[in-house]
BABATI-213305 format. One record per atom (N, C-alpha, C): x, y, z; atom name; residue in one letter; residue number from 0. Coordinates in steps of 0.1 Angstrom, whole numbers, plus 5000, padded with zeros to 4 digits. Example, Ala and Ser with C-alpha at 12.3 -4.5 7.8 and 13.67 -1.06 7.14 Angstrom:
2
{{5132, 4943, 5078}, "N", "A", 0}
{{5123, 4955, 5078}, "CA", "A", 0}
{{5132, 4967, 5078}, "C", "A", 0}
{{5128, 4978, 5071}, "N", "S", 1}
{{5137, 4989, 5071}, "CA", "S", 1}
{{5129, 5000, 5079}, "C", "S", 1}
END
This chain:
152
{{4437, 5245, 4948}, "N", "X", 0}
{{4450, 5249, 4946}, "CA", "X", 0}
{{4459, 5237, 4945}, "C", "X", 0}
{{4467, 5235, 4934}, "N", "X", 1}
{{4476, 5224, 4932}, "CA", "X", 1}
{{4487, 5223, 4943}, "C", "X", 1}
{{4491, 5211, 4947}, "N", "X", 2}
{{4502, 5210, 4956}, "CA", "X", 2}
{{4516, 5211, 4949}, "C", "X", 2}
{{4525, 5218, 4955}, "N", "X", 3}
{{4539, 5219, 4948}, "CA", "X", 3}
{{4545, 5206, 4947}, "C", "X", 3}
{{4553, 5204, 4936}, "N", "X", 4}
{{4560, 5192, 4934}, "CA", "X", 4}
{{4574, 5193, 4940}, "C", "X", 4}
{{4575, 5188, 4952}, "N", "X", 5}
{{4588, 5189, 4959}, "CA", "X", 5}
{{4598, 5179, 4954}, "C", "X", 5}
{{4593, 5168, 4947}, "N", "X", 6}
{{4603, 5158, 4942}, "CA", "X", 6}
{{4612, 5164, 4931}, "C", "X", 6}
{{4607, 5174, 4924}, "N", "X", 7}
{{4615, 5180, 4913}, "CA", "X", 7}
{{4626, 5188, 4919}, "C", "X", 7}
{{4625, 5192, 4932}, "N", "X", 8}
{{4635, 5200, 4938}, "CA", "X", 8}
{{4647, 5192, 4944}, "C", "X", 8}
{{4646, 5179, 4946}, "N", "X", 9}
{{4656, 5171, 4951}, "CA", "X", 9}
{{4660, 5160, 4942}, "C", "X", 9}
{{4673, 5156, 4941}, "N", "X", 10}
{{4677, 5145, 4932}, "CA", "X", 10}
{{4672, 5132, 4938}, "C", "X", 10}
{{4670, 5122, 4930}, "N", "X", 11}
{{4666, 5109, 4934}, "CA", "X", 11}
{{4676, 5104, 4945}, "C", "X", 11}
{{4671, 5097, 4954}, "N", "X", 12}
{{4679, 5091, 4965}, "CA", "X", 12}
{{4691, 5083, 4959}, "C", "X", 12}
{{4688, 5075, 4950}, "N", "X", 13}
{{4698, 5066, 4944}, "CA", "X", 13}
{{4709, 5074, 4938}, "C", "X", 13}
{{4706, 5085, 4931}, "N", "X", 14}
{{4716, 5094, 4925}, "CA", "X", 14}
{{4725, 5100, 4936}, "C", "X", 14}
{{4719, 5104, 4947}, "N", "X", 15}
{{4726, 5110, 4958}, "CA", "X", 15}
{{4735, 5100, 4965}, "C", "X", 15}
{{4730, 5087, 4966}, "N", "X", 16}
{{4739, 5077, 4972}, "CA", "X", 16}
{{4751, 5074, 4963}, "C", "X", 16}
{{4748, 5073, 4950}, "N", "X", 17}
{{4759, 5070, 4941}, "CA", "X", 17}
{{4770, 5081, 4942}, "C", "X", 17}
{{4765, 5093, 4942}, "N", "X", 18}
{{4775, 5105, 4942}, "CA", "X", 18}
{{4782, 5104, 4955}, "C", "X", 18}
{{4776, 5101, 4967}, "N", "X", 19}
{{4783, 5100, 4979}, "CA", "X", 19}
{{4793, 5089, 4979}, "C", "X", 19}
{{4790, 5078, 4973}, "N", "X", 20}
{{4799, 5066, 4972}, "CA", "X", 20}
{{4811, 5070, 4964}, "C", "X", 20}
{{4809, 5078, 4953}, "N", "X", 21}
{{4820, 5082, 4944}, "CA", "X", 21}
{{4829, 5092, 4952}, "C", "X", 21}
{{4823, 5101, 4960}, "N", "X", 22}
{{4831, 5110, 4968}, "CA", "X", 22}
{{4840, 5102, 4978}, "C", "X", 22}
{{4834, 5093, 4984}, "N", "X", 23}
{{4841, 5085, 4994}, "CA", "X", 23}
{{4852, 5077, 4987}, "C", "X", 23}
{{4849, 5070, 4976}, "N", "X", 24}
{{4859, 5062, 4969}, "CA", "X", 24}
{{4871, 5071, 4964}, "C", "X", 24}
{{4868, 5083, 4959}, "N", "X", 25}
{{4879, 5091, 4954}, "CA", "X", 25}
{{4888, 5095, 4966}, "C", "X", 25}
{{4883, 5096, 4978}, "N", "X", 26}
{{4892, 5099, 4989}, "CA", "X", 26}
{{4901, 5087, 4993}, "C", "X", 26}
{{4896, 5075, 4990}, "N", "X", 27}
{{4904, 5063, 4994}, "CA", "X", 27}
{{4914, 5059, 4983}, "C", "X", 27}
{{4911, 5061, 4970}, "N", "X", 28}
{{4920, 5057, 4960}, "CA", "X", 28}
{{4930, 5068, 4957}, "C", "X", 28}
{{4943, 5064, 4957}, "N", "X", 29}
{{4953, 5074, 4955}, "CA", "X", 29}
{{4954, 5078, 4940}, "C", "X", 29}
{{4959, 5089, 4937}, "N", "X", 30}
{{4961, 5093, 4923}, "CA", "X", 30}
{{4972, 5083, 4917}, "C", "X", 30}
{{4971, 5082, 4904}, "N", "X", 31}
{{4980, 5072, 4897}, "CA", "X", 31}
{{4994, 5075, 4899}, "C", "X", 31}
{{4998, 5088, 4900}, "N", "X", 32}
{{5012, 5092, 4902}, "CA", "X", 32}
{{5015, 5096, 4917}, "C", "X", 32}
{{5006, 5093, 4926}, "N", "X", 33}
{{5008, 5097, 4940}, "CA", "X", 33}
{{5015, 5085, 4947}, "C", "X", 33}
{{5023, 5088, 4958}, "N", "X", 34}
{{5029, 5078, 4966}, "CA", "X", 34}
{{5017, 5070, 4973}, "C", "X", 34}
{{5020, 5057, 4975}, "N", "X", 35}
{{5011, 5049, 4983}, "CA", "X", 35}
{{5009, 5053, 4997}, "C", "X", 35}
{{4997, 5052, 5002}, "N", "X", 36}
{{4995, 5054, 5017}, "CA", "X", 36}
{{4993, 5040, 5023}, "C", "X", 36}
{{5001, 5037, 5033}, "N", "X", 37}
{{5002, 5023, 5038}, "CA", "X", 37}
{{5001, 5023, 5053}, "C", "X", 37}
{{4994, 5013, 5058}, "N", "X", 38}
{{4993, 5010, 5072}, "CA", "X", 38}
{{4999, 4997, 5075}, "C", "X", 38}
{{5006, 4996, 5086}, "N", "X", 39}
{{5013, 4983, 5090}, "CA", "X", 39}
{{5005, 4979, 5103}, "C", "X", 39}
{{4998, 4968, 5102}, "N", "X", 40}
{{4990, 4963, 5112}, "CA", "X", 40}
{{4993, 4948, 5115}, "C", "X", 40}
{{4987, 4943, 5126}, "N", "X", 41}
{{4987, 4929, 5129}, "CA", "X", 41}
{{4973, 4925, 5132}, "C", "X", 41}
{{4970, 4913, 5128}, "N", "X", 42}
{{4956, 4907, 5130}, "CA", "X", 42}
{{4959, 4894, 5136}, "C", "X", 42}
{{4957, 4892, 5149}, "N", "X", 43}
{{4959, 4880, 5156}, "CA", "X", 43}
{{4973, 4875, 5153}, "C", "X", 43}
{{4983, 4884, 5155}, "N", "X", 44}
{{4997, 4881, 5153}, "CA", "X", 44}
{{5002, 4878, 5139}, "C", "X", 44}
{{4993, 4881, 5129}, "N", "X", 45}
{{4996, 4879, 5115}, "CA", "X", 45}
{{4999, 4893, 5110}, "C", "X", 45}
{{5011, 4895, 5104}, "N", "X", 46}
{{5014, 4909, 5098}, "CA", "X", 46}
{{5004, 4912, 5087}, "C", "X", 46}
{{5000, 4924, 5086}, "N", "X", 47}
{{4991, 4929, 5076}, "CA", "X", 47}
{{4996, 4943, 5071}, "C", "X", 47}
{{4996, 4944, 5058}, "N", "X", 48}
{{4999, 4957, 5051}, "CA", "X", 48}
{{4987, 4961, 5044}, "C", "X", 48}
{{4982, 4973, 5047}, "N", "X", 49}
{{4970, 4979, 5041}, "CA", "X", 49}
{{4974, 4990, 5032}, "C", "X", 49}
{{4972, 4989, 5019}, "N", "X", 50}
{{4975, 4999, 5009}, "CA", "X", 50}
{{4962, 5006, 5006}, "C", "X", 50}
{{4961, 5019, 5010}, "N", "X", 51}
{{4948, 5026, 5008}, "CA", "X", 51}
{{4944, 5026, 4994}, "C", "X", 51}
{{4932, 5022, 4991}, "N", "X", 52}
{{4926, 5023, 4978}, "CA", "X", 52}
{{4930, 5011, 4969}, "C", "X", 52}
{{4940, 5003, 4973}, "N", "X", 53}
{{4945, 4992, 4965}, "CA", "X", 53}
{{4941, 4979, 4971}, "C", "X", 53}
{{4945, 4976, 4983}, "N", "X", 54}
{{4942, 4963, 4989}, "CA", "X", 54}
{{4948, 4960, 5002}, "C", "X", 54}
{{4945, 4949, 5008}, "N", "X", 55}
{{4950, 4944, 5021}, "CA", "X", 55}
{{4958, 4931, 5018}, "C", "X", 55}
{{4970, 4931, 5024}, "N", "X", 56}
{{4979, 4919, 5022}, "CA", "X", 56}
{{4984, 4915, 5035}, "C", "X", 56}
{{4984, 4901, 5037}, "N", "X", 57}
{{4988, 4896, 5050}, "CA", "X", 57}
{{4996, 4884, 5048}, "C", "X", 57}
{{5003, 4880, 5058}, "N", "X", 58}
{{5011, 4868, 5058}, "CA", "X", 58}
{{5025, 4870, 5055}, "C", "X", 58}
{{5031, 4861, 5047}, "N", "X", 59}
{{5046, 4861, 5045}, "CA", "X", 59}
{{5051, 4873, 5038}, "C", "X", 59}
{{5045, 4878, 5028}, "N", "X", 60}
{{5049, 4890, 5021}, "CA", "X", 60}
{{5048, 4902, 5030}, "C", "X", 60}
{{5037, 4903, 5037}, "N", "X", 61}
{{5035, 4914, 5046}, "CA", "X", 61}
{{5046, 4914, 5057}, "C", "X", 61}
{{5050, 4902, 5061}, "N", "X", 62}
{{5060, 4901, 5072}, "CA", "X", 62}
{{5073, 4907, 5067}, "C", "X", 62}
{{5077, 4906, 5054}, "N", "X", 63}
{{5089, 4912, 5049}, "CA", "X", 63}
{{5088, 4927, 5050}, "C", "X", 63}
{{5076, 4932, 5046}, "N", "X", 64}
{{5074, 4947, 5047}, "CA", "X", 64}
{{5075, 4952, 5061}, "C", "X", 64}
{{5070, 4944, 5071}, "N", "X", 65}
{{5071, 4948, 5085}, "CA", "X", 65}
{{5085, 4948, 5089}, "C", "X", 65}
{{5094, 4939, 5085}, "N", "X", 66}
{{5108, 4939, 5089}, "CA", "X", 66}
{{5115, 4951, 5083}, "C", "X", 66}
{{5111, 4955, 5071}, "N", "X", 67}
{{5117, 4967, 5064}, "CA", "X", 67}
{{5112, 4980, 5070}, "C", "X", 67}
{{5102, 4980, 5077}, "N", "X", 68}
{{5096, 4992, 5083}, "CA", "X", 68}
{{5106, 4999, 5093}, "C", "X", 68}
{{5112, 4991, 5101}, "N", "X", 69}
{{5121, 4996, 5112}, "CA", "X", 69}
{{5132, 5005, 5106}, "C", "X", 69}
{{5140, 5000, 5096}, "N", "X", 70}
{{5150, 5009, 5090}, "CA", "X", 70}
{{5144, 5021, 5083}, "C", "X", 70}
{{5132, 5019, 5077}, "N", "X", 71}
{{5125, 5030, 5070}, "CA", "X", 71}
{{5122, 5041, 5080}, "C", "X", 71}
{{5116, 5037, 5092}, "N", "X", 72}
{{5113, 5047, 5102}, "CA", "X", 72}
{{5126, 5054, 5107}, "C", "X", 72}
{{5136, 5046, 5109}, "N", "X", 73}
{{5149, 5052, 5114}, "CA", "X", 73}
{{5154, 5062, 5104}, "C", "X", 73}
{{5154, 5059, 5091}, "N", "X", 74}
{{5159, 5068, 5081}, "CA", "X", 74}
{{5151, 5080, 5080}, "C", "X", 74}
{{5137, 5079, 5081}, "N", "X", 75}
{{5129, 5091, 5081}, "CA", "X", 75}
{{5131, 5100, 5093}, "C", "X", 75}
{{5133, 5093, 5105}, "N", "X", 76}
{{5136, 5101, 5117}, "CA", "X", 76}
{{5149, 5109, 5116}, "C", "X", 76}
{{5159, 5103, 5109}, "N", "X", 77}
{{5172, 5110, 5107}, "CA", "X", 77}
{{5171, 5120, 5096}, "C", "X", 77}
{{5160, 5121, 5089}, "N", "X", 78}
{{5159, 5131, 5079}, "CA", "X", 78}
{{5166, 5128, 5066}, "C", "X", 78}
{{5168, 5115, 5063}, "N", "X", 79}
{{5175, 5111, 5051}, "CA", "X", 79}
{{5166, 5114, 5039}, "C", "X", 79}
{{5173, 5118, 5028}, "N", "X", 80}
{{5165, 5120, 5016}, "CA", "X", 80}
{{5161, 5106, 5010}, "C", "X", 80}
{{5152, 5105, 5001}, "N", "X", 81}
{{5148, 5092, 4996}, "CA", "X", 81}
{{5160, 5084, 4990}, "C", "X", 81}
{{5169, 5091, 4983}, "N", "X", 82}
{{5181, 5084, 4978}, "CA", "X", 82}
{{5190, 5078, 4988}, "C", "X", 82}
{{5189, 5084, 5000}, "N", "X", 83}
{{5198, 5079, 5011}, "CA", "X", 83}
{{5192, 5068, 5020}, "C", "X", 83}
{{5179, 5065, 5018}, "N", "X", 84}
{{5173, 5054, 5026}, "CA", "X", 84}
{{5181, 5041, 5024}, "C", "X", 84}
{{5183, 5034, 5034}, "N", "X", 85}
{{5191, 5022, 5034}, "CA", "X", 85}
{{5184, 5010, 5028}, "C", "X", 85}
{{5191, 5001, 5023}, "N", "X", 86}
{{5186, 4988, 5019}, "CA", "X", 86}
{{5190, 4978, 5030}, "C", "X", 86}
{{5182, 4968, 5032}, "N", "X", 87}
{{5185, 4957, 5041}, "CA", "X", 87}
{{5188, 4944, 5033}, "C", "X", 87}
{{5199, 4938, 5035}, "N", "X", 88}
{{5203, 4926, 5028}, "CA", "X", 88}
{{5193, 4915, 5029}, "C", "X", 88}
{{5191, 4908, 5019}, "N", "X", 89}
{{5181, 4897, 5019}, "CA", "X", 89}
{{5184, 4887, 5030}, "C", "X", 89}
{{5196, 4884, 5032}, "N", "X", 90}
{{5200, 4875, 5043}, "CA", "X", 90}
{{5196, 4880, 5057}, "C", "X", 90}
{{5197, 4893, 5059}, "N", "X", 91}
{{5193, 4899, 5072}, "CA", "X", 91}
{{5178, 4899, 5073}, "C", "X", 91}
{{5171, 4901, 5062}, "N", "X", 92}
{{5156, 4900, 5063}, "CA", "X", 92}
{{5153, 4886, 5066}, "C", "X", 92}
{{5160, 4876, 5060}, "N", "X", 93}
{{5157, 4862, 5062}, "CA", "X", 93}
{{5160, 4858, 5076}, "C", "X", 93}
{{5170, 4863, 5083}, "N", "X", 94}
{{5173, 4860, 5097}, "CA", "X", 94}
{{5162, 4865, 5106}, "C", "X", 94}
{{5157, 4877, 5103}, "N", "X", 95}
{{5146, 4882, 5111}, "CA", "X", 95}
{{5133, 4874, 5110}, "C", "X", 95}
{{5131, 4868, 5098}, "N", "X", 96}
{{5119, 4860, 5096}, "CA", "X", 96}
{{5121, 4845, 5097}, "C", "X", 96}
{{5134, 4841, 5100}, "N", "X", 97}
{{5137, 4827, 5101}, "CA", "X", 97}
{{5134, 4820, 5087}, "C", "X", 97}
{{5139, 4827, 5076}, "N", "X", 98}
{{5136, 4822, 5063}, "CA", "X", 98}
{{5149, 4823, 5055}, "C", "X", 98}
{{5151, 4815, 5044}, "N", "X", 99}
{{5162, 4816, 5036}, "CA", "X", 99}
{{5161, 4829, 5027}, "C", "X", 99}
{{5173, 4833, 5021}, "N", "X", 100}
{{5173, 4844, 5012}, "CA", "X", 100}
{{5163, 4842, 5000}, "C", "X", 100}
{{5163, 4829, 4995}, "N", "X", 101}
{{5154, 4826, 4984}, "CA", "X", 101}
{{5140, 4827, 4989}, "C", "X", 101}
{{5137, 4823, 5001}, "N", "X", 102}
{{5124, 4824, 5006}, "CA", "X", 102}
{{5119, 4839, 5007}, "C", "X", 102}
{{5128, 4848, 5011}, "N", "X", 103}
{{5126, 4862, 5012}, "CA", "X", 103}
{{5123, 4867, 4997}, "C", "X", 103}
{{5131, 4863, 4988}, "N", "X", 104}
{{5129, 4867, 4974}, "CA", "X", 104}
{{5115, 4863, 4969}, "C", "X", 104}
{{5111, 4851, 4972}, "N", "X", 105}
{{5097, 4846, 4968}, "CA", "X", 105}
{{5086, 4854, 4975}, "C", "X", 105}
{{5088, 4857, 4988}, "N", "X", 106}
{{5078, 4865, 4995}, "CA", "X", 106}
{{5076, 4879, 4989}, "C", "X", 106}
{{5088, 4885, 4986}, "N", "X", 107}
{{5087, 4899, 4980}, "CA", "X", 107}
{{5081, 4898, 4966}, "C", "X", 107}
{{5085, 4888, 4958}, "N", "X", 108}
{{5079, 4887, 4945}, "CA", "X", 108}
{{5064, 4885, 4945}, "C", "X", 108}
{{5059, 4877, 4954}, "N", "X", 109}
{{5045, 4874, 4955}, "CA", "X", 109}
{{5037, 4887, 4960}, "C", "X", 109}
{{5043, 4894, 4970}, "N", "X", 110}
{{5036, 4906, 4975}, "CA", "X", 110}
{{5036, 4916, 4964}, "C", "X", 110}
{{5047, 4918, 4957}, "N", "X", 111}
{{5047, 4928, 4946}, "CA", "X", 111}
{{5037, 4924, 4935}, "C", "X", 111}
{{5036, 4912, 4932}, "N", "X", 112}
{{5027, 4907, 4921}, "CA", "X", 112}
{{5012, 4910, 4926}, "C", "X", 112}
{{5009, 4907, 4938}, "N", "X", 113}
{{4996, 4909, 4943}, "CA", "X", 113}
{{4992, 4924, 4943}, "C", "X", 113}
{{5001, 4932, 4947}, "N", "X", 114}
{{4998, 4947, 4947}, "CA", "X", 114}
{{4997, 4952, 4933}, "C", "X", 114}
{{5005, 4947, 4924}, "N", "X", 115}
{{5005, 4951, 4910}, "CA", "X", 115}
{{4992, 4947, 4904}, "C", "X", 115}
{{4987, 4935, 4906}, "N", "X", 116}
{{4974, 4931, 4901}, "CA", "X", 116}
{{4963, 4939, 4906}, "C", "X", 116}
{{4963, 4942, 4919}, "N", "X", 117}
{{4952, 4951, 4924}, "CA", "X", 117}
{{4953, 4965, 4919}, "C", "X", 117}
{{4965, 4970, 4918}, "N", "X", 118}
{{4968, 4983, 4912}, "CA", "X", 118}
{{4962, 4984, 4898}, "C", "X", 118}
{{4965, 4974, 4890}, "N", "X", 119}
{{4960, 4974, 4876}, "CA", "X", 119}
{{4945, 4973, 4876}, "C", "X", 119}
{{4939, 4966, 4885}, "N", "X", 120}
{{4924, 4965, 4886}, "CA", "X", 120}
{{4918, 4979, 4889}, "C", "X", 120}
{{4925, 4987, 4898}, "N", "X", 121}
{{4920, 5000, 4902}, "CA", "X", 121}
{{4922, 5010, 4891}, "C", "X", 121}
{{4934, 5010, 4885}, "N", "X", 122}
{{4938, 5021, 4875}, "CA", "X", 122}
{{4936, 5017, 4861}, "C", "X", 122}
{{4935, 5004, 4858}, "N", "X", 123}
{{4934, 5000, 4844}, "CA", "X", 123}
{{4948, 4999, 4837}, "C", "X", 123}
{{4958, 5002, 4844}, "N", "X", 124}
{{4972, 5002, 4839}, "CA", "X", 124}
{{4981, 4995, 4849}, "C", "X", 124}
{{4991, 4988, 4845}, "N", "X", 125}
{{5001, 4983, 4854}, "CA", "X", 125}
{{5010, 4994, 4860}, "C", "X", 125}
{{5015, 4992, 4872}, "N", "X", 126}
{{5024, 5002, 4878}, "CA", "X", 126}
{{5037, 5003, 4869}, "C", "X", 126}
{{5042, 5015, 4870}, "N", "X", 127}
{{5055, 5018, 4862}, "CA", "X", 127}
{{5067, 5011, 4868}, "C", "X", 127}
{{5066, 5009, 4881}, "N", "X", 128}
{{5078, 5003, 4888}, "CA", "X", 128}
{{5072, 4994, 4900}, "C", "X", 128}
{{5079, 4985, 4905}, "N", "X", 129}
{{5074, 4977, 4916}, "CA", "X", 129}
{{5070, 4986, 4928}, "C", "X", 129}
{{5059, 4983, 4934}, "N", "X", 130}
{{5053, 4991, 4944}, "CA", "X", 130}
{{5057, 4986, 4958}, "C", "X", 130}
{{5058, 4995, 4968}, "N", "X", 131}
{{5060, 4992, 4982}, "CA", "X", 131}
{{5074, 4988, 4985}, "C", "X", 131}
{{5079, 4978, 4979}, "N", "X", 132}
{{5093, 4973, 4982}, "CA", "X", 132}
{{5102, 4975, 4970}, "C", "X", 132}
{{5113, 4982, 4973}, "N", "X", 133}
{{5123, 4983, 4962}, "CA", "X", 133}
{{5134, 4974, 4965}, "C", "X", 133}
{{5141, 4970, 4954}, "N", "X", 134}
{{5153, 4961, 4955}, "CA", "X", 134}
{{5164, 4965, 4947}, "C", "X", 134}
{{5176, 4963, 4952}, "N", "X", 135}
{{5189, 4964, 4944}, "CA", "X", 135}
{{5196, 4952, 4946}, "C", "X", 135}
{{5201, 4946, 4935}, "N", "X", 136}
{{5207, 4933, 4935}, "CA", "X", 136}
{{5218, 4932, 4946}, "C", "X", 136}
{{5227, 4941, 4946}, "N", "X", 137}
{{5239, 4940, 4956}, "CA", "X", 137}
{{5235, 4945, 4970}, "C", "X", 137}
{{5224, 4952, 4971}, "N", "X", 138}
{{5222, 4959, 4984}, "CA", "X", 138}
{{5210, 4952, 4992}, "C", "X", 138}
{{5200, 4947, 4985}, "N", "X", 139}
{{5189, 4941, 4992}, "CA", "X", 139}
{{5176, 4948, 4990}, "C", "X", 139}
{{5168, 4950, 5001}, "N", "X", 140}
{{5154, 4955, 5000}, "CA", "X", 140}
{{5152, 4967, 5009}, "C", "X", 140}
{{5143, 4975, 5005}, "N", "X", 141}
{{5139, 4986, 5013}, "CA", "X", 141}
{{5124, 4990, 5009}, "C", "X", 141}
{{5117, 4996, 5019}, "N", "X", 142}
{{5104, 5002, 5016}, "CA", "X", 142}
{{5106, 5014, 5007}, "C", "X", 142}
{{5097, 5016, 4998}, "N", "X", 143}
{{5098, 5028, 4989}, "CA", "X", 143}
{{5098, 5040, 4998}, "C", "X", 143}
{{5109, 5048, 4998}, "N", "X", 144}
{{5110, 5060, 5007}, "CA", "X", 144}
{{5099, 5070, 5005}, "C", "X", 144}
{{5092, 5070, 4994}, "N", "X", 145}
{{5081, 5080, 4991}, "CA", "X", 145}
{{5068, 5076, 4997}, "C", "X", 145}
{{5066, 5064, 5002}, "N", "X", 146}
{{5053, 5060, 5007}, "CA", "X", 146}
{{5049, 5069, 5019}, "C", "X", 146}
{{5036, 5070, 5022}, "N", "X", 147}
{{5031, 5077, 5033}, "CA", "X", 147}
{{5026, 5066, 5043}, "C", "X", 147}
{{5029, 5068, 5055}, "N", "X", 148}
{{5025, 5058, 5066}, "CA", "X", 148}
{{5013, 5064, 5073}, "C", "X", 148}
{{5003, 5055, 5075}, "N", "X", 149}
{{4991, 5059, 5082}, "CA", "X", 149}
{{4989, 5049, 5093}, "C", "X", 149}
{{4980, 5052, 5102}, "N", "X", 150}
{{4977, 5042, 5113}, "CA", "X", 150}
{{4967, 5032, 5109}, "C", "X", 150}
{{4958, 5035, 5099}, "N", "X", 151}
{{4948, 5026, 5095}, "CA", "X", 151}
{{4944, 5028, 5080}, "C", "X", 151}
END
């Protein structure tokens, strides 16, 4: 009596692993039109911003985002609409970081550029607008009010 061919009943292990990896990756990468999911962490007293599915950013640019998180959290707690979220003047951000306004501008620019490059690598298209930090010339900077905050 011939033995049954059980191999034909199950997919190859490599195919199963690839499918599992794709399922996991799809959970981590945001949709192209979805708000960013962001964690604010510190690693040995170095500020870190983790954008789910896009990248990890630390140092000077991340420090600006950390300073902007406090007014962001306050505005969310007060139930402000996204249009009503406050901007923090570049000089005030600079005071908090012991940096000049020009230094703050450079930090924001570098962080935005890094996130945009990683975003483009993930989606194959550049972002439609600057990600994470928004700016208004006369008002200053704020975190994008649409982002989702996570603990990790």
